Backbone bond lengths (Angstrom), bond angles and torsions (degrees), N, CA, C in turn:
res aa  C-N    CA-C-N  psi(-1)  N-CA   C-N-CA  omega(-1)  CA-C   N-CA-C  phi
1 M - - - 1.464 - - 1.522 108.17 -
2 S 1.317 116.34 129.10 1.456 119.46 -178.60 1.520 110.26 -74.08
3 E 1.328 114.61 158.57 1.457 120.59 -177.68 1.521 110.02 -60.20
4 G 1.298 115.37 133.52 1.468 119.92 179.13 1.508 112.77 99.75
5 E 1.371 118.18 -21.66 1.459 119.61 179.47 1.518 109.51 -68.93
6 G 1.297 116.17 140.25 1.459 121.28 178.18 1.515 113.98 81.36
7 D 1.338 116.99 3.11 1.461 119.71 -179.13 1.522 111.88 -61.02
8 N 1.339 116.52 -33.18 1.457 119.80 -177.84 1.521 112.26 -65.50
9 A 1.328 117.08 -22.78 1.454 120.73 -178.15 1.525 112.14 -88.21
10 A 1.314 117.33 -5.22 1.466 120.40 -178.35 1.524 109.90 -62.66
11 P 1.331 116.83 140.16 1.468 118.98 179.59 1.524 110.92 -65.15
12 E 1.322 114.55 148.05 1.466 119.73 179.67 1.524 109.78 -65.38
13 E 1.315 115.16 139.04 1.463 119.74 178.96 1.528 109.59 -60.16
14 P 1.332 117.93 139.18 1.467 119.40 178.30 1.523 110.75 -64.54
15 K 1.308 115.68 147.52 1.457 119.77 178.26 1.526 109.66 -68.05
16 N 1.301 115.04 157.38 1.455 120.57 -179.26 1.528 108.70 -79.16
17 I 1.321 115.36 95.48 1.461 122.53 -177.01 1.522 109.32 -96.90
18 L 1.310 116.80 139.43 1.458 121.27 178.14 1.524 110.01 -63.50
19 Q 1.321 115.79 121.17 1.460 121.95 -178.43 1.526 110.43 -105.59
20 Q 1.330 115.34 159.33 1.459 121.04 -178.11 1.528 112.03 -59.91
21 Q 1.329 117.30 -37.56 1.459 120.12 -179.27 1.532 111.07 -62.71
22 M 1.340 116.62 -42.36 1.462 119.68 179.11 1.527 110.83 -64.09
23 I 1.323 116.29 -39.23 1.464 119.60 177.14 1.523 110.07 -61.08
24 A 1.340 115.92 -50.60 1.468 120.97 -177.36 1.528 112.10 -58.06
25 E 1.326 116.61 -35.97 1.468 120.92 -177.57 1.525 113.01 -76.56
26 N 1.329 117.62 -12.43 1.465 120.50 -175.01 1.526 113.67 -121.65
27 L 1.316 116.60 17.59 1.460 121.35 176.25 1.522 110.50 -83.09
28 S 1.317 116.24 149.80 1.465 120.54 175.69 1.527 109.22 -154.78
29 Q 1.305 116.36 179.25 1.464 124.19 175.74 1.534 112.10 59.47
30 I 1.311 116.07 96.98 1.462 121.35 177.15 1.524 109.27 -91.81
31 D 1.329 115.82 128.65 1.468 122.09 178.30 1.519 109.24 -138.42
32 T 1.327 115.63 167.45 1.459 118.74 172.17 1.524 108.38 -68.16
33 T 1.310 116.12 147.64 1.461 120.33 178.37 1.526 109.40 -71.60
34 S 1.313 116.70 166.42 1.462 120.61 -174.92 1.525 112.78 -62.08
35 N 1.340 117.29 -28.54 1.467 119.32 177.84 1.527 112.31 -88.18
36 G 1.352 116.71 -4.26 1.459 121.25 176.09 1.511 115.79 77.92
37 D 1.325 117.79 5.11 1.462 121.48 -174.57 1.520 114.28 -78.64
38 T 1.328 117.09 -29.35 1.462 119.93 -173.19 1.528 109.57 -154.61
39 Y 1.332 115.49 -172.37 1.465 121.26 177.07 1.526 109.45 -114.57
40 A 1.326 116.20 152.27 1.468 120.24 178.64 1.523 109.34 -156.63
41 F 1.333 115.12 158.24 1.461 119.71 171.47 1.527 108.35 -67.84
42 T 1.328 116.20 137.21 1.466 119.08 -175.76 1.530 113.95 -122.26
43 T 1.336 117.58 -3.66 1.463 120.60 -178.24 1.521 110.75 -125.20
44 L 1.325 116.31 136.15 1.462 122.39 177.84 1.526 108.64 -132.29
45 I 1.335 116.11 117.94 1.464 121.81 179.03 1.526 108.60 -115.30
46 L 1.324 116.57 116.61 1.471 122.05 -178.74 1.530 109.67 -133.63
47 E 1.304 116.71 59.86 1.459 121.21 177.64 1.523 110.63 -82.21
48 E 1.338 115.21 143.48 1.469 122.22 174.53 1.532 113.23 53.47
49 K 1.330 116.16 50.55 1.467 121.55 177.97 1.530 112.07 -109.60
50 E 1.332 117.52 6.57 1.468 123.25 -179.75 1.527 112.57 59.37
51 L 1.314 117.10 29.20 1.461 121.40 -179.46 1.523 111.17 -70.48
52 E 1.339 115.76 135.46 1.458 121.63 177.06 1.527 112.33 -110.28
53 L 1.324 116.51 -29.12 1.463 121.41 -179.65 1.525 109.70 -136.56
54 L 1.341 116.43 140.36 1.465 119.08 176.03 1.519 112.02 -76.94
55 G 1.324 117.34 -39.39 1.457 119.77 -179.12 1.523 111.96 69.42
56 D 1.333 115.99 -173.16 1.464 121.33 -173.65 1.520 114.54 -89.21
57 A 1.327 118.35 -15.48 1.465 120.57 -173.68 1.523 112.21 -58.04
58 I 1.318 117.23 -37.78 1.470 120.33 -176.11 1.527 112.27 -66.84
59 K 1.329 117.00 -23.57 1.462 120.71 -176.51 1.521 113.11 -64.49
60 S 1.333 117.47 -24.24 1.466 119.96 -178.13 1.528 112.71 -82.46
61 Y 1.332 117.10 -8.23 1.467 120.48 179.34 1.531 109.08 -94.33
62 V 1.320 114.05 68.86 1.466 121.21 -169.37 1.526 113.62 -71.67
63 H 1.335 117.60 -13.40 1.465 119.89 -177.74 1.529 113.17 -93.31
64 L 1.320 117.39 1.25 1.464 119.85 -179.57 1.529 111.09 -63.92
65 R 1.333 115.20 134.23 1.466 121.20 179.22 1.525 112.37 -116.48
66 N 1.311 116.34 -24.81 1.466 121.14 -175.87 1.526 108.53 -134.78
67 I 1.332 117.28 117.34 1.470 121.89 -179.22 1.521 109.02 -128.15
68 N 1.330 115.70 134.23 1.466 121.27 174.27 1.525 108.63 -127.49
69 L 1.331 116.13 113.44 1.465 122.89 179.87 1.530 110.88 -117.88
70 S 1.308 116.67 31.59 1.463 120.85 -175.88 1.525 112.55 -68.27
71 K 1.332 114.73 155.19 1.462 123.55 175.56 1.528 112.43 59.59
72 N 1.334 115.48 51.26 1.457 122.63 171.91 1.527 108.17 -124.56
73 Q 1.330 117.60 -161.64 1.465 121.11 177.88 1.527 111.30 -123.27
74 L 1.314 116.02 36.25 1.458 120.86 -178.00 1.526 111.31 -73.16
75 K 1.331 116.07 134.02 1.464 121.17 175.32 1.525 111.62 -100.26
76 S 1.325 115.87 -22.86 1.460 121.05 -177.39 1.526 109.64 -138.17
77 I 1.328 115.25 145.76 1.467 120.37 176.95 1.529 110.37 -128.52
78 N 1.321 117.08 23.27 1.464 121.50 -176.13 1.521 113.29 -55.40
79 E 1.330 116.87 -28.63 1.465 120.31 -176.19 1.528 113.10 -62.61
80 I 1.322 117.78 -23.30 1.469 118.11 -179.01 1.523 111.96 -70.76
81 S 1.325 117.41 -11.30 1.464 120.23 -179.96 1.526 112.05 -62.90
82 E 1.338 117.29 -18.74 1.465 121.88 179.85 1.529 112.30 -79.10
83 L 1.321 117.96 -12.53 1.467 121.95 -171.10 1.527 110.22 -94.81
84 K 1.318 115.78 93.46 1.467 121.94 -172.74 1.526 113.30 -71.79
85 D 1.340 118.30 -24.20 1.470 120.87 -178.39 1.526 113.24 -89.42
86 L 1.322 117.31 -2.23 1.461 121.27 -173.91 1.533 111.44 -61.66
87 L 1.347 115.62 126.53 1.463 122.21 179.17 1.527 112.20 -105.77
88 I 1.339 116.20 -42.30 1.463 121.76 -175.23 1.525 109.20 -130.62
89 F 1.324 116.66 126.87 1.465 120.88 177.57 1.519 109.20 -132.04
90 K 1.332 115.84 126.26 1.463 121.98 178.54 1.522 109.48 -126.63
91 A 1.315 115.86 132.33 1.466 121.19 176.70 1.524 108.45 -149.50
92 T 1.328 116.63 59.26 1.458 120.50 177.69 1.528 109.79 -74.87
93 E 1.325 115.30 157.67 1.463 122.54 176.93 1.529 112.58 54.18
94 N 1.332 114.86 56.91 1.454 122.83 171.04 1.529 107.71 -125.05
95 L 1.330 116.45 -159.40 1.466 121.72 179.47 1.524 110.80 -121.12
96 I 1.319 116.53 24.53 1.467 122.13 -176.21 1.529 109.62 -61.63
97 N 1.350 115.69 127.09 1.464 118.79 -176.85 1.523 113.92 -118.67
98 D 1.328 116.83 -2.34 1.461 118.69 -176.08 1.528 109.73 -152.11
99 I 1.332 116.36 131.70 1.469 120.25 175.82 1.528 110.26 -125.87
100 S 1.335 116.17 28.89 1.465 120.32 -176.68 1.528 112.39 -66.33
101 F 1.355 118.21 -17.97 1.466 119.12 177.10 1.532 110.82 -61.05
102 L 1.334 117.21 -21.70 1.464 121.18 179.52 1.524 112.52 -73.80
103 T 1.338 117.90 -4.09 1.462 120.66 176.38 1.524 110.87 -83.83
104 Q 1.319 117.05 -10.53 1.457 121.70 178.74 1.524 108.95 -92.57
105 D 1.314 116.21 176.09 1.463 121.14 -177.97 1.527 109.11 -80.97
106 V 1.340 116.45 80.00 1.469 121.31 -175.79 1.528 110.15 -130.63
107 N 1.322 115.12 162.71 1.470 122.88 173.71 1.533 112.95 44.21
108 P 1.339 117.40 62.33 1.469 120.26 -175.09 1.525 114.55 -64.61
109 N 1.336 117.72 -19.34 1.467 120.76 -177.99 1.529 113.96 -104.49
110 L 1.330 117.17 3.61 1.461 120.78 -177.01 1.531 110.75 -64.67
111 Q 1.348 116.07 125.74 1.460 121.16 -178.69 1.526 113.33 -114.17
112 V 1.330 117.06 -30.87 1.465 120.95 -177.94 1.524 109.20 -131.98
113 L 1.332 116.74 124.97 1.461 122.44 178.79 1.528 108.31 -128.94
114 V 1.336 116.11 115.34 1.464 121.61 -176.38 1.527 109.06 -119.07
115 L 1.333 116.17 110.24 1.464 122.33 -177.41 1.530 110.73 -129.24
116 D 1.311 116.80 42.05 1.462 120.86 178.03 1.527 110.78 -64.68
117 K 1.339 115.85 152.46 1.467 123.05 173.53 1.526 112.41 57.43
118 N 1.339 115.38 56.67 1.452 122.32 173.86 1.528 109.00 -126.50
119 K 1.328 117.70 -155.06 1.468 122.22 -176.79 1.530 111.37 -122.79
120 I 1.317 116.69 24.94 1.463 121.95 -176.75 1.528 109.77 -67.52
121 K 1.353 115.92 133.19 1.460 120.25 -173.21 1.523 114.46 -106.21
122 S 1.334 117.85 -17.87 1.464 119.49 179.33 1.523 110.03 -149.30
123 L 1.327 115.45 158.24 1.458 122.18 177.81 1.518 107.73 -102.84
124 P 1.343 118.16 107.87 1.462 120.60 -177.68 1.528 111.74 -81.85
125 A 1.316 115.77 178.85 1.464 121.58 176.51 1.523 108.54 -78.85
126 I 1.305 116.76 94.51 1.464 120.40 -174.93 1.526 110.83 -81.06
127 T 1.353 115.98 144.94 1.461 120.12 -172.56 1.525 117.06 -111.01
128 P 1.343 121.72 -17.47 1.474 117.47 -178.97 1.531 110.32 -51.38
129 A 1.341 115.94 116.46 1.464 121.43 -163.83 1.519 115.06 -67.45
130 I 1.345 118.21 -28.05 1.464 118.48 -176.32 1.526 112.22 -112.64
131 L 1.327 117.15 20.71 1.465 120.79 177.59 1.529 109.77 -58.75
132 R 1.334 116.56 125.53 1.467 121.71 -178.23 1.524 112.76 -106.72
133 Q 1.343 116.20 -30.91 1.467 119.42 -175.51 1.523 109.96 -136.24
134 L 1.334 115.68 130.01 1.463 122.21 178.59 1.524 108.52 -131.42
135 N 1.327 116.22 115.60 1.467 121.85 -179.59 1.524 109.68 -111.05
136 L 1.329 115.74 119.02 1.459 122.22 179.69 1.528 110.52 -132.41
137 N 1.320 116.75 36.14 1.462 120.98 179.07 1.527 111.04 -65.14
138 E 1.333 115.89 148.16 1.464 122.70 173.80 1.527 113.05 54.42
139 N 1.333 114.95 51.64 1.450 121.91 170.29 1.530 107.93 -112.18
140 E 1.329 117.21 -154.79 1.465 121.53 179.24 1.527 110.40 -124.13
141 I 1.322 115.78 32.15 1.463 121.51 -175.82 1.530 110.20 -67.81
142 T 1.330 115.18 126.21 1.464 120.64 177.67 1.524 111.53 -108.18
143 T 1.339 116.99 -22.70 1.463 119.51 -176.28 1.527 111.76 -145.37
144 C 1.329 114.31 148.95 1.467 122.27 173.13 1.524 109.51 -119.17
145 A 1.330 116.98 12.70 1.464 122.10 -171.67 1.523 113.01 -58.97
146 D 1.336 118.18 -30.87 1.465 120.82 -179.36 1.523 112.66 -81.75
147 F 1.307 116.75 -10.76 1.462 121.39 179.44 1.521 108.08 -75.07
148 T 1.319 117.26 122.55 1.469 120.60 -174.07 1.519 112.59 -100.15
149 G 1.324 116.18 12.15 1.452 119.42 -178.62 1.516 111.55 97.51
150 H 1.323 115.67 177.32 1.460 120.97 -178.54 1.520 107.82 -160.13
151 Q 1.310 116.24 133.09 1.462 120.52 -173.74 1.524 113.97 -74.34
152 K 1.325 118.38 -31.87 1.468 121.54 -172.63 1.526 114.46 -106.18
153 L 1.319 118.33 -12.89 1.464 121.19 -174.27 1.531 110.86 -61.31
154 Q 1.340 115.54 125.48 1.466 121.29 -178.39 1.529 112.80 -106.58
155 V 1.330 116.77 -33.97 1.464 121.30 -177.19 1.525 109.23 -127.29
156 L 1.327 116.77 125.48 1.463 122.33 177.05 1.524 108.25 -129.85
157 E 1.326 115.73 117.66 1.462 121.09 -179.09 1.527 109.70 -116.42
158 M 1.332 116.17 120.87 1.466 121.34 179.11 1.526 110.51 -139.67
159 R 1.318 117.37 44.13 1.459 121.19 177.63 1.528 110.32 -66.68
160 K 1.334 115.64 153.24 1.465 122.60 172.52 1.526 112.78 54.40
161 N 1.332 116.16 54.95 1.450 122.44 170.51 1.529 107.57 -118.98
162 Q 1.329 117.09 -156.61 1.469 121.37 179.71 1.525 110.17 -123.20
163 I 1.323 116.68 35.96 1.460 122.57 -174.90 1.531 110.08 -80.76
164 R 1.354 116.08 129.01 1.470 120.73 -178.07 1.530 112.39 -102.67
165 N 1.342 116.98 -24.46 1.467 118.93 177.17 1.525 109.42 -146.15
166 C 1.312 115.87 171.67 1.468 121.33 -175.23 1.521 112.46 -102.72
167 D 1.331 117.54 21.17 1.464 120.72 177.56 1.522 109.81 -54.91
168 G 1.331 116.20 132.74 1.458 121.43 -179.99 1.514 113.65 97.79
169 L 1.319 117.16 -10.97 1.465 119.89 -175.77 1.527 113.31 -99.71
170 G 1.328 118.16 14.70 1.458 120.54 -174.60 1.515 116.48 -75.75
171 N 1.321 118.40 -37.52 1.462 121.67 -171.99 1.533 111.14 -94.92
172 L 1.329 115.75 72.11 1.469 121.66 -179.21 1.527 108.71 -133.48
173 P 1.337 117.22 71.56 1.466 120.63 -172.01 1.526 115.13 -64.99
174 S 1.326 118.42 -21.70 1.468 121.08 -178.04 1.521 113.08 -99.58
175 L 1.340 117.38 -3.43 1.463 120.51 -173.65 1.531 111.47 -66.69
176 T 1.332 115.62 124.41 1.465 120.76 177.55 1.524 112.05 -111.49
177 D 1.333 117.18 -25.44 1.463 120.97 -176.56 1.523 110.39 -132.46
178 L 1.327 116.32 120.69 1.463 122.54 178.37 1.525 108.33 -127.68
179 Y 1.326 115.66 123.44 1.462 121.13 -178.60 1.524 109.04 -119.87
180 M 1.332 116.94 112.92 1.462 121.43 -177.52 1.520 111.60 -134.34
181 G 1.312 117.47 26.65 1.454 121.26 179.61 1.521 112.10 -63.17
182 E 1.320 115.65 155.03 1.465 123.24 177.40 1.523 112.90 60.00
183 N 1.338 115.81 41.22 1.457 124.12 168.36 1.530 107.07 -117.81
184 P 1.335 118.57 151.58 1.472 120.68 178.73 1.531 112.03 -81.17
185 L 1.338 117.13 54.16 1.464 122.20 -175.31 1.528 111.74 -65.82
186 V 1.334 114.96 133.88 1.463 119.80 174.16 1.530 110.84 -117.88
187 S 1.345 117.12 -13.21 1.465 120.83 179.19 1.522 109.75 -145.55
188 I 1.334 115.29 133.58 1.471 120.15 176.28 1.528 110.06 -127.81
189 S 1.332 116.63 27.66 1.468 121.01 -174.30 1.526 112.91 -59.65
190 Q 1.344 117.51 -32.76 1.465 120.31 -179.19 1.524 112.11 -63.63
191 L 1.309 117.73 -24.53 1.462 120.75 -174.04 1.522 112.83 -72.04
192 H 1.326 118.22 -17.44 1.468 120.92 -177.97 1.523 112.09 -65.28
193 T 1.332 117.77 -20.77 1.469 120.79 -179.10 1.524 112.32 -86.48
194 M 1.322 117.97 -4.77 1.466 121.47 -174.96 1.523 110.75 -91.03
195 S 1.314 115.75 82.93 1.464 120.56 -176.54 1.523 113.19 -73.24
196 S 1.333 118.05 -16.69 1.468 120.77 -177.10 1.525 112.97 -86.85
197 L 1.336 117.82 -8.64 1.465 120.20 -178.89 1.519 111.24 -62.34
198 K 1.325 115.46 138.99 1.470 120.51 178.39 1.527 110.21 -73.50
C-alpha cells in the first residue's frame, strides 16, 4: 500500500480532555479546607492549554476555590457544578454556548463568574446564592428574559452582545454596576426599578 492510502479510515484524534496529570501540574495556593480539617491546593490556572473538554478528573478536586480556564476551546463547563467550594471561576475566550447548569442548585459559594468572549446566547435564571459579579461581555446574548433577578449580584457586565431590551433585569436589589454598552438596545424600561445603581 502506498503512503497515504487508507488515511481516510484512520480514527479521529481524541479531543484534548483535561487529565489529572495536567491538573496536578498546575495547582497552586495551599489553604485550609472549608471544614478546617486539613490543607489543600485551592487554585488551578490552565490558560492556553487547547482544552476542548473538562472531563471528570476536575470533579475530584473538591477544595478548589479559584479556577482560570481562559483561552481554550471549551464548549461546556458543566463539570464545575460539582465544586461546592468554588469562589471564582474564569473562562474567557472559549467556545462556551450554554450556562443553563447554573439554574440548578450548584456552586453555592460562587462569587465571581467571568465568561467574556464566548458563544453564550441567553442569560438564564442563575442560582448561586452569593454571586456578586457576572461578566458576559462579547458573547452572543440576545435575551435576558429568563433571568429572574438575583438578590446579591452587584456587578453585571454584558457589553457587546445582541441585547435589544432589559426584560428580566428588574429584580436586582444589590446591583451597583451595570455595563451594557454596544448592544442594539431599544428599551431600558426595566432599569428604572434599580435604585441601587451608581
